[in-house]
C-alpha positions in Angstrom: 276.5 291.4 248.4 274.6 288.3 249.3 271.4 290.2 248.7 272.5 291.1 245.2 273.0 287.4 244.4 269.7 286.5 245.9 268.0 289.1 243.7 270.0 288.4 240.6 269.8 284.6 240.6 266.0 284.5 240.0 266.3 287.1 237.3 269.0 285.1 235.5 267.0 282.0 235.8 263.9 283.7 234.3 265.9 285.1 231.4 267.5 281.7 230.7 264.1 280.0 230.8 262.7 282.6 228.4 265.5 281.8 226.0 267.3 285.1 226.1 270.9 285.6 227.0 271.6 288.0 229.8 271.3 291.5 228.5 269.0 290.6 225.6 265.3 291.3 225.4 263.4 288.1 226.3 261.2 286.5 223.6 257.5 286.4 224.0 256.4 283.2 225.8 252.9 283.1 224.1 251.7 284.3 220.7 248.4 286.2 220.5 245.7 284.1 218.8 244.3 287.2 217.2 247.5 288.2 215.4 247.4 289.0 211.7 249.4 286.0 210.8 247.1 283.6 212.7 244.0 285.2 211.2 245.4 285.0 207.6 246.4 281.3 208.1 243.0 280.4 209.5 241.2 282.2 206.6 243.4 280.5 204.0 242.8 277.1 205.6 239.0 277.7 205.6 239.1 278.8 201.9 241.0 275.6 201.0 238.5 273.4 202.9 235.5 275.1 201.3 237.1 274.9 197.8 237.7 271.1 198.3 234.1 270.6 199.5 232.6 272.5 196.6 234.8 270.7 194.1 233.8 267.3 195.5 230.1 268.3 195.4 230.5 269.3 191.8 232.2 266.1 190.9 229.6 264.0 192.6 226.8 265.9 190.9 228.5 265.7 187.5 229.8 262.1 187.4 227.9 260.0 190.0 224.5 258.8 189.0 222.6 258.2 192.3 219.2 256.6 192.0 216.4 259.0 192.6 218.5 262.1 191.9 218.9 262.0 188.1 216.3 262.8 185.5 214.8 259.3 185.7 213.1 257.5 182.8 211.3 260.5 181.4 212.8 262.2 178.3 211.5 265.1 176.3 211.7 264.2 172.6 210.3 267.4 171.3 207.6 270.0 171.6 205.6 272.5 169.6 203.7 275.7 170.8 200.0 275.6 170.0 199.0 279.0 171.4 200.1 281.7 173.8 200.2 279.3 176.8 199.5 275.9 175.3 201.9 273.4 173.8 202.2 269.7 172.8 205.1 267.8 174.0 206.4 264.3 172.9 207.7 262.3 175.9 209.4 259.0 176.2 208.5 257.3 179.4 210.2 253.9 180.1 210.2 253.1 176.4 206.7 254.3 175.6 206.1 257.5 173.7 203.3 259.8 174.8 202.0 263.0 173.2 201.0 265.3 176.0 199.0 268.5 175.9 200.1 271.2 178.3 197.9 274.2 179.3 197.9 276.4 182.3 196.9 274.3 185.3 196.6 271.0 183.4 198.5 268.3 181.6 196.6 265.7 179.5 197.7 262.6 177.6 196.6 263.2 174.0 197.9 260.0 172.4 200.1 257.0 173.1 202.3 256.4 170.0 203.9 253.2 168.8 207.7 252.8 169.1 208.4 251.5 165.6 208.9 254.8 163.8 212.5 255.7 162.7 214.3 257.8 165.1 215.6 260.3 162.5 212.1 261.8 161.8 211.7 265.2 163.3 208.9 266.1 165.7 206.7 267.9 163.1 206.6 264.8 160.9 205.8 262.6 163.9 203.0 264.9 165.0 201.6 265.1 161.5 201.7 261.4 161.1 200.1 260.8 164.5 197.3 263.3 163.8 196.6 261.9 160.3 197.6 265.1 158.4 200.1 264.9 155.5 203.6 266.1 156.4 205.4 268.9 154.6 207.6 266.4 152.8 204.6 264.4 151.5 202.7 267.5 150.3 205.5 268.6 148.0 206.1 265.2 146.4 205.2 264.8 142.7 203.2 261.7 141.9 
């Protein structure tokens, strides 16, 4: 009988340590790291972290003006096509207006314009005035 107690005592201690009552199936001591629940939880956490990072990057790009990243001091005020691959573009560079000719492989400054013209003129009128030709509005006027 003593041998039965010597054999049963460690078994009872092990089942009590595993959290199971005598006669019950003992619970697992460790959970597999490759279980479906762990993989889904890890993937969901990764998706949340990536969404937060992409959202922050979009907010920084949209609302934060960092020097050297923005468009700078060059603005395109207008442009007109002069041929199949040539065009004239009116630029504003640090307060100065430049008329630039663009062709394949080259960009040339055609003219530097004064800054005193009204801002509500359209580009065709500005170009006609700068080149010395009468604008469409002037040619239809009755004297």
